[in-house]
BARODREN-348121 format. One line per 4 residues: their letters; for each residue x, y, z of N, C-alpha, C, CB. Coordinates in steps of 0.05 Angstrom, whole numbers, plus 5000, padded with zeros to 4 digits. Glycine has a CB too. Example, Ala and Ser with C-alpha at 12.3 -4.5 7.8 and 13.67 -1.06 7.14 Angstrom:
BEGIN
AS	5264:4886:5156:5246:4910:5156:5264:4934:5156:5226:4911:5181; 5257:4955:5142:5273:4979:5143:5258:5001:5157:5282:4988:5114
! end
This chain:
BEGIN
MGKI	1633:8837:9183:1656:8853:9174:1647:8870:9150:1680:8835:9165; 1653:8897:9152:1645:8915:9131:1662:8912:9106:1647:8943:9141; 1653:8924:9084:1667:8921:9058:1695:8933:9059:1651:8935:9036; 1699:8955:9073:1725:8967:9075:1745:8949:9089:1723:8995:9088
QIFK	1735:8937:9111:1752:8919:9127:1758:8894:9111:1738:8912:9153; 1739:8884:9096:1743:8861:9079:1766:8867:9059:1717:8852:9064; 1764:8890:9046:1785:8898:9027:1812:8899:9040:1778:8926:9015; 1814:8911:9064:1839:8912:9079:1850:8885:9085:1836:8929:9104
EQCK	1833:8867:9093:1841:8840:9100:1851:8825:9075:1818:8824:9113; 1839:8830:9052:1848:8818:9027:1876:8827:9020:1828:8824:9004; 1881:8854:9023:1907:8865:9018:1928:8852:9037:1907:8896:9022; 1921:8850:9062:1939:8839:9082:1946:8810:9075:1927:8840:9110
KRIT	1926:8795:9065:1931:8767:9058:1950:8765:9034:1904:8753:9051; 1946:8782:9014:1964:8782:8991:1993:8788:8998:1954:8802:8969; 1996:8808:9016:2023:8816:9024:2036:8793:9039:2021:8841:9042; 2021:8780:9056:2032:8757:9071:2040:8735:9052:2011:8747:9091
ENRT	2024:8730:9032:2030:8708:9013:2055:8715:8996:2006:8704:8995; 2060:8741:8992:2084:8749:8977:2110:8739:8989:2085:8779:8973; 2110:8736:9016:2134:8728:9030:2145:8701:9020:2129:8726:9060; 2127:8684:9011:2135:8657:9003:2132:8652:8973:2120:8636:9019
NKLL	2127:8673:8958:2123:8671:8929:2150:8672:8916:2104:8693:8918; 2162:8649:8910:2189:8647:8899:2192:8662:8872:2197:8618:8897; 2172:8658:8855:2174:8670:8828:2173:8701:8830:2151:8661:8811; 2156:8712:8847:2155:8741:8851:2182:8751:8862:2132:8748:8870
KEAS	2193:8737:8881:2218:8746:8893:2241:8745:8872:2225:8729:8917; 2242:8724:8857:2262:8722:8836:2259:8745:8815:2261:8695:8822; 2234:8751:8808:2229:8772:8788:2237:8799:8799:2199:8772:8780; 2231:8804:8825:2238:8830:8836:2269:8833:8839:2225:8833:8864
EKFA	2282:8812:8846:2312:8813:8847:2324:8818:8820:2323:8786:8859; 2313:8805:8799:2324:8809:8772:2318:8837:8763:2311:8788:8753; 2294:8847:8770:2287:8875:8762:2307:8894:8774:2258:8881:8771; 2312:8891:8800:2331:8909:8814:2358:8909:8801:2333:8902:8844
EETL	2368:8885:8794:2395:8882:8782:2396:8896:8755:2402:8853:8780; 2376:8891:8738:2376:8902:8711:2371:8932:8711:2355:8888:8694; 2354:8942:8729:2348:8971:8729:2372:8986:8741:2323:8976:8746; 2388:8974:8757:2412:8987:8767:2430:8993:8743:2427:8969:8788
KAGY	2434:8973:8726:2450:8977:8702:2439:8999:8684:2452:8951:8686; 2413:9001:8683:2400:9020:8664:2396:9048:8676:2373:9009:8656; 2403:9052:8702:2400:9078:8714:2370:9086:8717:2414:9099:8698; 2353:9066:8721:2324:9069:8722:2315:9090:8742:2311:9043:8728
SYNF	2328:9091:8766:2318:9108:8787:2323:9138:8781:2332:9101:8813; 2339:9144:8761:2345:9172:8753:2323:9183:8734:2372:9173:8740; 2303:9167:8728:2284:9175:8707:2260:9191:8718:2273:9151:8693; 2259:9196:8745:2234:9206:8756:2239:9233:8771:2222:9186:8775
SWMG	2217:9248:8773:2218:9274:8787:2193:9277:8804:2221:9297:8767; 2194:9296:8822:2170:9303:8838:2167:9333:8837:2173:9292:8868; 2145:9342:8826:2139:9371:8824:2163:9386:8812:2132:9382:8851; 2174:9374:8791:2195:9387:8776:2224:9382:8784:2190:9415:8777
RPII	2228:9368:8807:2256:9363:8816:2262:9334:8814:2259:9373:8845; 2286:9327:8803:2294:9299:8802:2295:9286:8829:2322:9296:8788; 2284:9262:8832:2282:9250:8858:2300:9226:8863:2253:9242:8863; 2308:9213:8841:2327:9190:8843:2317:9169:8862:2355:9199:8851
QYPQ	2293:9160:8858:2280:9139:8874:2263:9121:8856:2263:9151:8897; 2258:9097:8865:2239:9080:8852:2211:9091:8858:2241:9050:8861; 2192:9091:8838:2165:9100:8844:2152:9084:8867:2148:9097:8819; 2159:9058:8869:2147:9042:8890:2154:9052:8917:2156:9012:8887
DMVA	2180:9060:8921:2188:9071:8947:2175:9099:8952:2218:9074:8948; 2170:9114:8931:2157:9140:8933:2129:9136:8944:2156:9154:8906; 2115:9115:8934:2088:9109:8944:2089:9100:8973:2075:9087:8927; 2109:9083:8980:2112:9074:9007:2116:9097:9026:2135:9054:9010
MQEI	2132:9116:9019:2137:9139:9036:2112:9155:9040:2159:9157:9024; 2096:9158:9019:2071:9172:9021:2053:9158:9042:2057:9174:8994; 2051:9132:9040:2034:9117:9059:2044:9120:9088:2034:9087:9051; 2070:9118:9092:2081:9121:9119:2075:9149:9130:2111:9116:9119
IWDV	2081:9170:9114:2078:9197:9123:2049:9203:9129:2089:9217:9103; 2031:9193:9112:2002:9198:9117:1993:9184:9143:1985:9187:9094; 2003:9160:9148:1996:9146:9173:2009:9159:9198:2004:9117:9171; 2034:9165:9196:2049:9175:9220:2043:9204:9225:2079:9170:9216
KPDL	2041:9220:9203:2037:9249:9204:2059:9262:9222:2009:9256:9215; 2084:9258:9214:2106:9270:9230:2106:9300:9229:2133:9259:9220; 2114:9312:9251:2118:9341:9252:2144:9349:9238:2118:9351:9281; 2163:9330:9239:2190:9335:9227:2200:9310:9214:2209:9345:9248
IVET	2211:9314:9189:2226:9293:9176:2254:9302:9173:2213:9285:9148; 2273:9287:9183:2302:9293:9180:2312:9274:9159:2317:9289:9207; 2324:9286:9137:2335:9270:9115:2364:9276:9111:2319:9274:9090; 2381:9256:9111:2409:9260:9103:2412:9253:9074:2428:9242:9121
GIAH	2425:9271:9059:2427:9267:9030:2406:9284:9016:2425:9238:9023; 2414:9304:9001:2395:9322:8987:2396:9318:8957:2401:9351:8994; 2420:9317:8945:2423:9315:8916:2408:9337:8902:2414:9287:8905; 2389:9330:8884:2373:9350:8870:2350:9361:8886:2363:9338:8844
GGSL	2344:9349:8909:2323:9358:8926:2295:9347:8921:2322:9387:8924; 2293:9328:8903:2266:9317:8896:2252:9305:8920:2269:9297:8875; 2266:9291:8937:2253:9278:8960:2245:9299:8981:2271:9257:8973; 2262:9320:8984:2254:9342:9002:2228:9354:8993:2276:9363:9003
IMYA	2226:9359:8966:2202:9371:8955:2178:9352:8959:2206:9378:8925; 2182:9327:8954:2160:9308:8957:2150:9307:8986:2169:9280:8949; 2168:9304:9005:2159:9304:9033:2146:9330:9041:2183:9298:9052; 2156:9352:9031:2144:9378:9037:2116:9380:9025:2162:9401:9026
SFME	2112:9369:9002:2085:9369:8990:2065:9353:9006:2086:9359:8961; 2075:9331:9018:2058:9315:9036:2050:9332:9061:2072:9289:9044; 2070:9346:9071:2065:9363:9094:2044:9385:9087:2091:9376:9104; 2046:9395:9063:2027:9415:9054:1998:9403:9054:2034:9425:9026
MIGT	1996:9379:9045:1970:9366:9045:1960:9360:9073:1971:9340:9028; 1978:9351:9090:1970:9345:9118:1963:9370:9132:1993:9330:9132; 1977:9392:9126:1970:9418:9138:1991:9427:9158:1944:9416:9151; 2011:9411:9163:2032:9419:9183:2057:9402:9178:2021:9416:9212
GHIL	2079:9411:9189:2103:9395:9188:2126:9409:9173:2097:9369:9175; 2151:9399:9178:2174:9411:9167:2194:9390:9159:2187:9431:9187; 2212:9396:9140:2232:9378:9130:2259:9391:9135:2228:9371:9100; 2278:9376:9148:2305:9385:9152:2323:9367:9135:2313:9384:9182
GIDI	2336:9379:9115:2354:9364:9097:2383:9370:9103:2348:9370:9068; 2400:9349:9103:2429:9352:9108:2445:9341:9085:2436:9339:9135; 2465:9355:9076:2482:9344:9055:2510:9356:9058:2471:9350:9027; 2530:9340:9053:2558:9350:9056:2564:9370:9034:2577:9326:9054
DIRE	2549:9370:9012:2555:9388:8990:2528:9395:8976:2575:9376:8969; 2516:9417:8984:2491:9426:8970:2500:9443:8947:2472:9442:8990; 2499:9433:8923:2509:9447:8900:2491:9471:8894:2510:9428:8875; 2504:9493:8886:2491:9519:8884:2467:9518:8865:2510:9540:8875
HNRE	2469:9504:8842:2447:9503:8824:2423:9488:8835:2455:9490:8797; 2429:9467:8852:2407:9453:8865:2395:9470:8887:2417:9426:8877; 2411:9483:8903:2401:9500:8924:2382:9522:8913:2425:9514:8939; 2390:9534:8890:2374:9555:8878:2346:9544:8870:2388:9567:8854
EIEK	2346:9520:8858:2321:9509:8849:2303:9501:8872:2326:9485:8831; 2315:9490:8893:2299:9483:8917:2288:9508:8931:2317:9467:8937; 2305:9528:8934:2296:9552:8948:2274:9568:8934:2320:9570:8954; 2272:9565:8908:2252:9580:8894:2226:9563:8889:2262:9590:8867
HPMF	2227:9539:8899:2204:9521:8895:2182:9529:8915:2212:9491:8900; 2156:9527:8907:2134:9534:8925:2133:9518:8951:2108:9532:8911; 2145:9494:8951:2145:9477:8975:2168:9484:8994:2146:9448:8967; 2185:9502:8986:2208:9508:9003:2200:9519:9030:2226:9528:8989
KHIT	2176:9530:9033:2167:9541:9058:2167:9519:9080:2139:9552:9055; 2167:9494:9073:2168:9472:9092:2196:9461:9097:2149:9450:9084; 2216:9473:9084:2243:9461:9083:2264:9478:9096:2250:9454:9055; 2282:9465:9111:2307:9478:9120:2330:9460:9111:2307:9482:9151
MIQG	2352:9471:9102:2375:9455:9093:2400:9463:9109:2380:9459:9063; 2416:9443:9116:2441:9447:9130:2463:9433:9113:2440:9435:9159; 2485:9448:9108:2507:9436:9094:2529:9427:9113:2519:9456:9074; 2538:9402:9109:2559:9391:9126:2556:9361:9128:2559:9403:9154
SSIS	2576:9348:9139:2575:9319:9142:2554:9311:9163:2602:9308:9150; 2536:9293:9156:2515:9285:9174:2525:9271:9199:2496:9266:9159; 2550:9262:9199:2561:9248:9223:2581:9265:9239:2574:9222:9215; 2585:9290:9230:2603:9307:9245:2590:9316:9271:2612:9332:9229
DEIV	2605:9321:9292:2594:9329:9317:2578:9355:9314:2616:9333:9338; 2589:9373:9298:2576:9399:9294:2548:9397:9282:2593:9418:9277; 2546:9381:9261:2520:9378:9247:2501:9362:9264:2524:9364:9220; 2510:9341:9277:2493:9325:9294:2481:9343:9316:2508:9301:9307
SKVK	2498:9360:9328:2488:9378:9349:2467:9397:9338:2512:9394:9360; 2472:9408:9314:2452:9426:9301:2425:9412:9296:2463:9437:9275; 2427:9388:9286:2402:9373:9280:2387:9367:9306:2409:9347:9266; 2400:9358:9326:2387:9352:9351:2374:9377:9364:2406:9339:9371
DFAK	2388:9399:9362:2377:9424:9372:2353:9432:9356:2398:9446:9371; 2354:9429:9330:2331:9436:9312:2307:9418:9319:2339:9433:9283; 2312:9393:9324:2290:9373:9328:2277:9373:9355:2300:9346:9322; 2290:9387:9374:2282:9383:9402:2253:9393:9408:2301:9398:9420
DYKT	2242:9411:9392:2216:9421:9397:2194:9407:9381:2215:9451:9391; 2201:9386:9367:2181:9372:9351:2173:9346:9365:2193:9365:9323; 2148:9340:9363:2137:9317:9379:2140:9291:9363:2107:9322:9385; 2133:9290:9338:2133:9266:9322:2153:9268:9300:2105:9260:9311
VMVV	2175:9253:9302:2198:9256:9284:2202:9230:9268:2223:9264:9299; 2208:9234:9243:2215:9212:9225:2243:9218:9213:2194:9208:9202; 2259:9197:9208:2286:9200:9198:2289:9184:9172:2307:9192:9219; 2303:9196:9152:2308:9183:9127:2338:9185:9122:2291:9195:9103
LDSN	2352:9163:9118:2381:9162:9114:2386:9155:9085:2395:9143:9133; 2398:9174:9070:2403:9170:9041:2427:9186:9032:2378:9177:9025; 2449:9184:9046:2473:9199:9039:2495:9180:9030:2482:9218:9062; 2518:9180:9044:2539:9162:9039:2530:9134:9047:2565:9170:9055
HTHE	2533:9114:9029:2521:9087:9034:2541:9067:9045:2510:9077:9008; 2564:9075:9055:2582:9055:9067:2571:9046:9094:2610:9067:9071; 2579:9022:9102:2571:9011:9127:2577:9029:9151:2584:8983:9132; 2602:9038:9152:2611:9055:9174:2595:9081:9176:2640:9061:9171
HVLK	2590:9094:9153:2576:9119:9153:2547:9116:9162:2577:9133:9126; 2533:9096:9150:2505:9091:9157:2501:9083:9185:2493:9070:9138; 2520:9066:9195:2518:9058:9223:2520:9082:9242:2540:9037:9230; 2538:9100:9236:2541:9125:9252:2516:9142:9251:2566:9141:9244
ELEH	2504:9144:9227:2479:9159:9224:2457:9146:9241:2471:9160:9194; 2455:9120:9240:2435:9106:9256:2439:9111:9286:2436:9076:9250; 2464:9111:9294:2470:9115:9323:2463:9144:9331:2499:9109:9328; 2469:9163:9313:2464:9191:9320:2434:9199:9318:2480:9209:9301
YSPL	2421:9189:9297:2394:9200:9291:2371:9182:9299:2392:9206:9262; 2375:9157:9304:2353:9139:9312:2340:9148:9338:2363:9111:9314; 2356:9160:9357:2342:9169:9382:2322:9191:9377:2363:9179:9402; 2323:9205:9355:2304:9226:9349:2276:9214:9341:2314:9243:9327
VSKD	2276:9189:9331:2251:9178:9320:2231:9172:9342:2258:9153:9304; 2207:9181:9337:2185:9177:9356:2174:9148:9355:2163:9197:9352; 2163:9139:9376:2150:9112:9376:2128:9112:9355:2138:9106:9404; 2127:9090:9341:2108:9085:9319:2115:9101:9293:2080:9093:9328
SYCV	2137:9116:9294:2146:9129:9270:2168:9111:9257:2158:9157:9276; 2182:9121:9237:2201:9105:9222:2228:9118:9219:2190:9098:9195; 2248:9101:9217:2275:9109:9207:2278:9092:9181:2298:9103:9228; 2278:9106:9159:2280:9092:9133:2309:9094:9122:2260:9104:9112
VFDT	2321:9072:9117:2348:9070:9107:2348:9062:9078:2366:9051:9124; 2354:9080:9060:2353:9074:9031:2379:9060:9021:2348:9100:9015; 2375:9047:8999:2397:9034:8984:2409:9010:8999:2419:9053:8978; 2393:8998:9016:2401:8972:9028:2403:8950:9006:2381:8963:9049
VVED	2391:8956:8983:2392:8936:8961:2420:8931:8951:2375:8946:8938; 2439:8948:8958:2467:8944:8950:2477:8916:8958:2485:8966:8962; 2468:8907:8981:2477:8881:8991:2467:8858:8973:2467:8877:9019; 2445:8863:8959:2433:8842:8943:2443:8842:8914:2403:8845:8943
MPEG	2459:8861:8907:2470:8863:8880:2496:8846:8878:2476:8892:8873; 2503:8837:8854:2528:8823:8850:2552:8840:8860:2532:8814:8821; 2572:8827:8871:2596:8841:8880:2609:8855:8856:2616:8821:8893; 2618:8880:8861:2630:8896:8840:2611:8912:8824:2645:8878:8822
SFPD	2585:8914:8832:2565:8929:8817:2569:8959:8819:2538:8921:8827; 2585:8968:8838:2589:8997:8842:2618:9004:8841:2576:9005:8870; 2631:9001:8818:2660:9004:8816:2670:9033:8822:2669:8997:8788; 2652:9052:8819:2660:9080:8823:2651:9091:8850:2650:9098:8801
RPWD	2642:9072:8868:2632:9080:8894:2648:9066:8917:2602:9074:8897; 2648:9077:8941:2663:9065:8963:2647:9043:8977:2671:9085:8983; 2623:9037:8968:2606:9016:8980:2603:8993:8960:2579:9027:8989; 2597:8969:8972:2594:8945:8955:2581:8924:8973:2622:8935:8944
KGDN	2578:8901:8962:2567:8878:8977:2585:8874:9002:2566:8852:8959; 2573:8872:9025:2587:8868:9050:2594:8894:9064:2612:8853:9044; 2590:8916:9051:2597:8943:9062:2577:8963:9051:2626:8952:9055; 2554:8965:9065:2532:8980:9053:2510:8986:9074:2520:8966:9029
PKTA	2489:8999:9068:2468:9006:9087:2455:8981:9100:2447:9022:9074; 2451:8959:9085:2438:8936:9097:2455:8923:9118:2431:8916:9075; 2481:8921:9113:2499:8909:9134:2499:8927:9158:2527:8905:9122; 2497:8954:9154:2496:8972:9177:2470:8968:9193:2499:9001:9167
VWEF	2448:8965:9179:2422:8960:9192:2424:8935:9209:2399:8958:9172; 2434:8914:9197:2436:8888:9212:2453:8891:9237:2448:8866:9194; 2475:8905:9236:2492:8909:9259:2477:8926:9280:2519:8921:9252; 2465:8947:9270:2450:8966:9288:2429:8951:9304:2438:8988:9272
LESN	2414:8934:9291:2392:8920:9304:2401:8899:9324:2374:8907:9283; 2426:8890:9322:2436:8871:9341:2436:8882:9370:2464:8862:9333; 2439:8908:9372:2441:8920:9399:2419:8941:9404:2468:8933:9403; 2401:8946:9386:2380:8966:9389:2353:8952:9388:2382:8988:9368
ERFE	2338:8954:9410:2312:8940:9412:2289:8959:9406:2309:8928:9439; 2294:8984:9400:2272:9003:9394:2261:8999:9366:2282:9032:9397; 2276:8987:9348:2268:8985:9321:2265:8956:9311:2287:9000:9303; 2246:8953:9293:2242:8927:9279:2239:8932:9250:2218:8912:9291
IDKD	2248:8914:9233:2244:8916:9204:2215:8911:9198:2262:8896:9189; 2202:8930:9184:2174:8926:9176:2174:8911:9150:2160:8954:9173; 2174:8885:9152:2176:8868:9128:2151:8870:9110:2179:8839:9137; 2128:8878:9122:2104:8881:9105:2108:8901:9083:2081:8889:9123
IQNK	2124:8922:9088:2128:8943:9068:2143:8931:9044:2143:8967:9079; 2165:8918:9048:2180:8907:9025:2165:8884:9012:2207:8898:9034; 2149:8868:9028:2134:8847:9016:2111:8857:8999:2123:8828:9037; 2102:8881:9006:2081:8894:8990:2093:8906:8964:2067:8916:9007
LLIT	2115:8920:8967:2127:8934:8944:2139:8914:8924:2148:8953:8954; 2153:8894:8935:2168:8874:8918:2191:8888:8904:2149:8861:8898; 2187:8911:8892:2208:8926:8879:2215:8949:8897:2200:8935:8850; 2239:8949:8909:2247:8970:8928:2277:8972:8929:2234:8965:8956
VAPD	2287:8996:8934:2316:8999:8939:2322:8996:8969:2326:9026:8929; 2301:8991:8985:2305:8991:9014:2296:8965:9028:2291:9015:9026; 2303:8941:9017:2295:8917:9032:2309:8916:9059:2303:8892:9015; 2295:8911:9079:2304:8911:9107:2311:8940:9117:2329:8893:9110
GYLK	2303:8960:9101:2309:8987:9108:2287:9003:9120:2319:9001:9084; 2263:8993:9120:2240:9007:9132:2238:8998:9161:2213:9000:9117; 2250:9014:9179:2252:9007:9207:2231:9022:9223:2280:9014:9218; 2213:9007:9236:2192:9019:9252:2201:9021:9281:2166:9003:9250
CVR	2197:9044:9293:2204:9048:9321:2181:9036:9338:2209:9078:9328; 2186:9015:9353:2165:9001:9367:2166:9005:9398:2167:8971:9362; 2187:9020:9407:2189:9025:9435:2198:9054:9440:2209:9005:9449
! end
C-alpha cells in the first residue's frame, strides 16, 4: 500500500471512530447550541460576500463539488449571495459549470453586489417561491440540458416547505451527486430556540429529510461527512444519490 493510500485509510479510520466517540459528539452538540445563541454563522464571508455558514460546512461543500464536478448547482435561498459566489468560484477553478439561485425575495442591494462580482459570470438568479409551480417549471427547464446536477436546499426551513423542495428538486440530482439540506440542526436544538421563526424542533429540515427518505430509495444519508465534520448545521442533511 502506497503512502497516499495509507494516509487515506488513516483518515477513514478516524472518521469511523468518531461515530462512537461520546465526548466528541457531546462537545459538537454543545458547540452548535452555544454558537446558535452567539450568531456564529454570521461571522464569515466568501470573496467579500457574507455566507452565513459554518466554515466546516464550507469545506465539506468544496470537497463534494471537487469530487462530483457538477455542471449545475441549483440552490434555494440566496440571502447575501455568499454561497452562490463560493460555488461559482469552485466552478471557476474546475473550469466549467453554472449556479442557479432561487429566492422568494432577492433584495436589491444584495442583487447589485452579486451582479457586479467577478464570479457572477457563473450565476443565474430567479426570484420567486422555490415551491411554486411557475418557479419549479423554470428550474426544471433550465436544468434539462445539464448532465451532472447537484441541489442545495437552504431557504424556508419548515418541514412542509423543505419536503416540497425535496419532492420537486431531488429528481434533478444525478447519480453519485448530492442533495444537501442545510439547517437540519434545528431538530437538535432545545425547543423554542427559534422564537422569531416558523420552524422549531419537530418541524424543520431534518424531519422533512426523514419523511422524504421513508419513500425515496434514490438517496442515502452520507454519515461519513457529518462524522468527519463533527461541527455542522446539516447533520443527516448530506444526501447522496445512489441510484
